[in-house]
C-alpha positions as CSV (number, residue, x, y, z in Angstrom):
1,X,0.0,0.0,0.0
2,X,1.3,3.5,-0.8
3,X,0.9,6.7,1.0
4,X,0.2,9.8,-1.1
5,X,2.5,12.8,-0.5
6,X,1.0,15.7,-2.3
7,X,-0.4,19.2,-2.1
8,X,-3.9,20.7,-2.3
9,X,-5.3,24.1,-1.4
10,X,-6.6,24.4,1.9
11,X,-10.3,24.6,2.8
12,X,-11.9,26.8,5.4
13,X,-14.5,25.3,7.7
14,X,-15.8,26.2,11.2
15,X,-16.2,23.3,13.6
16,X,-16.4,23.0,17.3
17,X,-12.9,22.9,19.0
18,X,-12.0,19.5,20.4
19,X,-14.9,18.0,18.4
20,X,-15.2,14.3,18.8
21,X,-14.3,12.0,15.8
22,X,-17.5,10.9,14.2
23,X,-19.4,14.1,15.4
24,X,-20.2,16.8,12.8
25,X,-20.5,20.5,12.4
26,X,-24.0,21.7,11.3
27,X,-22.8,24.7,9.3
28,X,-24.1,24.7,5.8
29,X,-25.1,21.0,5.6
30,X,-28.2,22.1,3.5
31,X,-26.0,23.1,0.7
32,X,-24.3,20.0,-0.5
33,X,-24.1,20.5,-4.2
34,X,-20.8,20.2,-6.1
35,X,-19.0,22.8,-8.3
36,X,-17.5,22.3,-11.7
37,X,-14.5,19.9,-11.6
38,X,-15.9,18.0,-8.7
39,X,-19.3,17.7,-10.5
40,X,-17.5,16.4,-13.6
41,X,-15.4,13.9,-11.7
42,X,-18.6,12.5,-9.9
43,X,-20.5,12.2,-13.1
44,X,-17.5,10.5,-14.7
45,X,-16.6,8.0,-11.9
46,X,-20.1,7.2,-11.0
47,X,-21.7,7.3,-14.4
48,X,-24.4,9.9,-13.2
49,X,-26.2,12.6,-14.9
50,X,-26.0,15.9,-13.2
51,X,-29.6,15.5,-11.9
52,X,-28.8,12.0,-10.5
53,X,-25.7,13.4,-8.9
54,X,-27.5,16.2,-7.0
55,X,-30.2,13.7,-5.9
56,X,-27.6,11.3,-4.6
57,X,-25.8,14.0,-2.7
58,X,-29.1,15.4,-1.3
59,X,-30.0,11.8,0.0
60,X,-26.5,11.2,1.4
61,X,-26.6,14.6,3.2
62,X,-29.9,13.6,4.7
63,X,-28.5,10.4,6.0
64,X,-25.4,12.0,7.5
65,X,-27.9,14.4,9.4
66,X,-29.9,11.5,10.6
67,X,-27.0,9.4,12.0
68,X,-26.6,11.1,15.4
69,X,-30.2,11.1,16.2
70,X,-30.7,7.5,15.1
71,X,-27.6,6.4,17.0
72,X,-29.0,8.0,20.1
73,X,-32.3,6.4,19.7
74,X,-30.6,3.0,19.4
75,X,-28.8,3.3,22.9
76,X,-26.7,0.4,23.9
77,X,-28.1,-1.7,21.0
78,X,-26.5,0.4,18.4
79,X,-24.7,-2.0,16.0
80,X,-23.2,0.4,13.3
81,X,-24.7,2.2,10.4
82,X,-24.2,2.4,6.7
83,X,-25.7,4.3,3.7
84,X,-27.7,2.1,1.2
85,X,-27.3,3.7,-2.2
86,X,-29.8,1.5,-3.9
87,X,-32.6,2.4,-1.5
88,X,-31.1,6.0,-0.8
89,X,-31.5,5.4,2.9
90,X,-29.5,5.2,6.1
91,X,-29.5,1.6,7.6
92,X,-28.9,1.1,11.4
93,X,-27.8,-2.3,12.8
94,X,-29.4,-3.2,16.1
95,X,-28.0,-5.9,18.4
96,X,-31.4,-6.4,20.0
97,X,-35.0,-5.8,19.3
98,X,-36.3,-3.3,22.0
99,X,-35.2,-0.1,20.3
100,X,-36.5,-1.0,16.7
101,X,-39.5,1.2,16.8
102,X,-37.7,4.1,18.3
103,X,-34.9,4.0,15.8
104,X,-37.2,3.5,12.8
105,X,-39.2,6.6,13.9
106,X,-36.1,8.6,13.2
107,X,-36.5,7.9,9.6
108,X,-34.0,5.2,9.0
109,X,-34.2,1.5,8.2
110,X,-32.9,-1.1,10.8
111,X,-31.4,-4.4,10.4
112,X,-30.3,-7.1,13.1
113,X,-26.7,-7.5,13.6
114,X,-24.8,-10.1,15.9
115,X,-23.0,-7.6,18.2
116,X,-23.2,-3.9,19.3
117,X,-20.7,-1.6,17.7
118,X,-19.1,-1.1,21.3
119,X,-18.4,-4.8,21.6
120,X,-17.1,-5.1,18.1
121,X,-14.9,-2.1,18.5
122,X,-13.3,-3.6,21.6
123,X,-12.8,-6.8,19.6
124,X,-11.0,-4.9,16.8
125,X,-8.9,-3.0,19.4
126,X,-7.9,-6.5,20.8
127,X,-6.9,-7.7,17.4
128,X,-4.6,-4.7,17.0
129,X,-2.9,-5.4,20.3
130,X,-2.5,-9.1,19.4
131,X,-1.3,-8.4,15.9
132,X,1.6,-6.2,17.2
133,X,4.2,-4.9,14.5
134,X,5.1,-8.3,13.0
135,X,2.3,-8.5,10.5
136,X,2.9,-10.7,7.3
137,X,3.4,-8.5,4.3
138,X,0.5,-10.3,2.5
139,X,-1.9,-9.1,5.2
140,X,-3.1,-5.7,3.8
141,X,-5.1,-4.9,7.0
142,X,-8.2,-5.5,9.0
143,X,-11.5,-4.0,10.0
144,X,-14.6,-4.7,11.9
145,X,-17.7,-5.7,10.0
146,X,-20.9,-5.0,11.7
147,X,-23.0,-7.1,9.3
148,X,-21.1,-10.3,10.3
149,X,-20.0,-9.3,13.9
150,X,-16.5,-10.3,13.0
151,X,-13.2,-8.7,12.3
152,X,-12.2,-9.1,8.6
153,X,-8.5,-9.9,7.8
154,X,-7.7,-8.8,4.3
155,X,-5.3,-11.0,2.6
156,X,-3.7,-10.2,-0.8
157,X,-5.2,-12.6,-3.4
158,X,-3.1,-15.8,-4.1
159,X,-0.7,-15.1,-1.2
160,X,-2.4,-17.3,1.5
161,X,0.3,-19.3,3.5
162,X,1.0,-21.0,6.8
163,X,2.4,-17.6,8.1
164,X,-1.0,-16.1,7.3
165,X,-3.0,-18.9,8.8
166,X,-0.8,-18.6,12.1
167,X,-1.4,-14.8,12.1
168,X,-5.2,-15.4,11.8
169,X,-5.1,-17.9,14.6
170,X,-3.2,-15.6,16.9
171,X,-5.6,-12.5,16.3
172,X,-8.7,-14.9,16.3
173,X,-8.1,-15.3,20.2
174,X,-9.9,-11.8,20.3
175,X,-13.2,-13.3,18.8
176,X,-14.7,-14.1,15.5
177,X,-12.5,-13.4,12.5
178,X,-13.1,-13.6,8.7
179,X,-10.6,-14.0,6.0
180,X,-11.2,-12.0,2.8
181,X,-9.1,-12.0,-0.4
182,X,-8.4,-8.4,-1.7
183,X,-6.2,-7.0,-4.4
184,X,-2.9,-8.5,-4.9
185,X,-1.1,-5.3,-4.6
186,X,0.3,-4.2,-1.3
187,X,-0.7,-0.9,0.3
188,X,1.9,1.8,0.5
189,X,2.3,5.4,1.1
190,X,2.4,7.7,-2.0
191,X,5.4,9.9,-1.8
192,X,6.6,12.0,-4.8
193,X,9.7,13.9,-5.6
194,X,9.7,17.6,-6.0
195,X,7.8,18.6,-9.2
196,X,5.9,21.6,-10.3
197,X,2.2,22.3,-9.8
198,X,0.5,23.5,-6.8
199,X,2.0,21.5,-3.9
200,X,3.7,22.2,-0.7
201,X,7.2,20.9,-0.2
202,X,9.1,19.5,2.8
203,X,12.7,18.5,2.1
204,X,12.5,16.7,-1.2
205,X,9.0,15.5,-0.6
206,X,5.7,16.9,-2.2
207,X,2.5,16.7,-0.4
208,X,-1.0,18.2,-0.5
209,X,-2.7,20.5,1.9
210,X,-5.9,18.8,3.3
211,X,-8.1,21.6,5.0
212,X,-7.5,25.0,6.4
213,X,-7.7,25.5,10.2
214,X,-7.4,28.8,12.1
215,X,-3.7,29.4,11.9
216,X,-2.7,26.8,9.4
217,X,-3.9,23.6,7.7
218,X,-4.0,19.9,8.3
219,X,-2.4,17.2,6.1
220,X,-0.9,13.6,6.3
221,X,1.3,12.8,9.3
222,X,3.7,10.8,7.0
223,X,4.5,14.1,5.3
224,X,5.6,15.5,8.7
225,X,9.2,16.7,9.1
226,X,10.9,19.1,11.5
227,X,11.5,22.5,10.1
228,X,10.1,24.7,7.3
229,X,7.5,24.0,4.7
230,X,7.6,25.7,1.4
231,X,4.6,26.8,-0.8
232,X,4.1,26.1,-4.5
233,X,6.3,28.9,-5.5
234,X,9.2,27.7,-3.3
235,X,8.8,30.5,-0.8
236,X,8.5,29.9,3.1
237,X,5.0,29.0,3.9
238,X,5.1,27.7,7.5
239,X,6.3,25.1,10.0
240,X,5.0,21.7,11.1
241,X,3.9,22.1,14.7
242,X,3.0,18.2,15.1
243,X,2.6,15.1,13.2
244,X,1.8,11.5,14.1
245,X,2.7,8.5,11.9
246,X,2.6,5.5,12.0
247,X,-0.4,4.7,14.3
248,X,-2.2,7.7,13.1
249,X,-1.6,9.6,9.9
250,X,-2.2,13.3,10.7
251,X,-0.2,16.6,11.0
252,X,-0.8,20.3,11.1
253,X,1.3,23.2,9.8
254,X,1.1,26.7,11.2
255,X,1.3,29.1,8.5
256,X,3.0,32.5,8.1
257,X,5.4,34.4,6.0
258,X,2.5,36.2,4.2
259,X,0.5,33.1,3.6
260,X,-3.2,32.8,4.7
261,X,-5.9,30.2,4.6
262,X,-8.9,30.2,2.6
263,X,-12.2,28.3,2.8
264,X,-11.9,26.1,-0.5
265,X,-10.5,23.0,-1.8
266,X,-8.7,23.7,-5.1
267,X,-10.8,23.0,-8.1
268,X,-8.0,22.9,-10.7
269,X,-9.2,25.6,-12.9
270,X,-12.8,24.2,-12.8
271,X,-14.0,26.3,-9.8
272,X,-12.9,25.9,-6.1
273,X,-15.0,23.9,-3.6
274,X,-16.3,25.6,-0.5
275,X,-16.3,23.7,2.8
276,X,-19.0,24.3,5.1
277,X,-18.5,21.7,7.9
278,X,-17.4,18.1,8.7
279,X,-20.4,15.9,8.9
280,X,-19.1,12.3,8.8
281,X,-20.5,10.4,5.8
282,X,-21.7,6.9,6.4
283,X,-20.3,3.8,4.8
284,X,-21.8,3.5,1.3
285,X,-21.8,7.5,0.7
286,X,-20.0,9.0,-2.2
287,X,-16.7,10.8,-1.5
288,X,-14.3,12.9,-3.7
289,X,-10.7,13.6,-3.4
290,X,-8.6,16.6,-4.6
291,X,-4.9,16.1,-5.0
292,X,-2.0,17.9,-6.7
293,X,-1.1,15.0,-8.9
294,X,-4.5,13.5,-10.1
295,X,-6.8,16.4,-9.1
296,X,-10.6,15.4,-8.7
297,X,-11.5,11.8,-8.4
298,X,-14.5,10.2,-6.7
299,X,-15.8,6.9,-5.3
300,X,-17.5,5.5,-2.2
301,X,-16.8,5.2,1.5
302,X,-16.3,1.4,1.9
303,X,-15.1,1.0,5.4
304,X,-14.3,2.6,8.7
305,X,-11.9,2.1,11.6
306,X,-9.6,-0.1,9.5
307,X,-6.1,-1.0,10.4
308,X,-3.8,-0.7,7.3
309,X,-0.6,-2.6,7.0
310,X,2.0,-0.3,5.2
311,X,4.8,-2.8,5.7
312,X,8.0,-2.6,7.8
313,X,6.0,-2.4,11.0
314,X,4.1,0.7,9.9
315,X,0.4,0.2,10.7
316,X,-2.3,3.0,10.4
317,X,-5.2,2.6,12.9
318,X,-8.6,4.2,12.5
319,X,-8.5,4.6,8.6
320,X,-11.5,5.1,6.5
321,X,-11.4,3.1,3.3
322,X,-12.6,4.4,-0.1
323,X,-12.8,3.2,-3.7
324,X,-11.2,6.4,-4.8
325,X,-7.9,6.2,-6.9
326,X,-4.8,8.2,-6.1
327,X,-1.1,8.6,-7.0
328,X,2.2,9.8,-5.8
329,X,2.1,13.3,-4.7
330,X,-1.6,13.1,-3.6
331,X,-0.8,12.5,0.2
332,X,-2.4,14.8,2.7
333,X,-5.1,16.0,0.1
334,X,-8.8,16.8,0.8
335,X,-11.5,14.0,1.0
336,X,-14.8,15.7,0.8
337,X,-18.6,14.6,0.4
338,X,-20.7,17.4,-0.8
339,X,-19.4,20.4,1.0
340,X,-18.4,18.5,4.2
341,X,-14.7,17.7,5.0
342,X,-14.1,14.0,5.5
343,X,-10.4,13.5,5.9
344,X,-6.9,13.7,4.6
345,X,-5.4,11.3,2.0
346,X,-3.1,8.6,3.6
347,X,-2.3,5.8,1.2
348,X,-3.5,2.9,-0.9
349,X,-2.8,0.7,-3.8
350,X,-3.2,1.2,-7.7
351,X,-3.4,4.2,-9.6
352,X,-5.9,6.5,-11.5
353,X,-5.4,4.8,-14.9
354,X,-6.2,1.2,-13.9
355,X,-8.1,1.8,-10.6
356,X,-7.2,1.3,-6.9
357,X,-8.4,2.1,-3.4
358,X,-7.3,4.8,-0.9
359,X,-7.6,5.3,2.8
360,X,-7.8,8.6,4.6
361,X,-7.3,9.9,8.2
362,X,-10.8,11.2,9.4
363,X,-10.6,15.0,9.8
364,X,-12.7,15.2,12.9
365,X,-9.9,13.2,14.7
366,X,-7.2,15.5,13.7
367,X,-9.2,18.5,15.0
368,X,-9.7,16.7,18.4
369,X,-6.1,15.5,18.7
370,X,-4.5,19.1,18.3
371,X,-7.6,21.3,19.4
372,X,-7.9,22.9,16.1
373,X,-10.9,24.5,14.4
374,X,-11.7,24.4,10.7
375,X,-12.5,27.4,8.8
376,X,-15.8,27.2,6.9
377,X,-17.3,29.5,4.2
């Protein structure tokens, strides 16, 4: 799996300081439509007309708004949630039957699941601890699956071995596990050498800005280095104040030297995208990514709280998985659904010619970790 080191223009979005991961900011959620560039990417990548694209974004926005209320109604029986694109509805899993009516009254569908989200999260945490750092290279990562109540171990196709079976047996002590074959390519970070465009630079690495915060911007942790950051024109832009990788993949840069933050994601000549908040999109929702190498590309949110194996003992916990492609130089860039910030590009496999998958670091976790506040339009 690759990490994408890249540069994207920052976004401005207001959110609550110290906001918990998974919570969202209500500002501007009723204006989710895309702009040129992002709209073209969604229509191309999803095969949608403009009318279909706008209807989908409206439905996904409604689902994101319903999730906190539905989760509260589910109480201790909450077993996870996901967006059903075919039905255009939010689905909430329930590990019990006493809260079905209350949850359905919020406007969502319900389905029975084997375990509560809290129990499954503890099991996934236990797998993380049992796995340690010595993870077989053919294991791309793992994640909790609320539908089966198990932790799914992703093994690269055609690479099952005795070492893999021993690893599965070891982590299986935490509870039910399922082995799933995935792409034969290993995940890795997407670094790129210094090239032209609209990046920021640190040492000889190019990365993308994720989202503007008051006083600077957030980006990927694997881009983090001590010392000065340079802007697209080579001039001093700011300094890394903090970064975390592996484990997490987030960082923030304090800007200065005449640079300021703006409430947009760069539109690459097709109109910049305003950011109005950070409602967390459910699994199944569409999501788009802006990066300095491959610009706009879109796909779906396909998993949450995944552990990704970048190899050499570099594990990334709490990742959100997508079907969006990316390439070298895209690291740190913006993931956005409608006008709601989702996260910063971490890594993946594949490319934007033949396809691939990409993981991102959720933005709300970065805000909470560093006490930052997004700018919004």
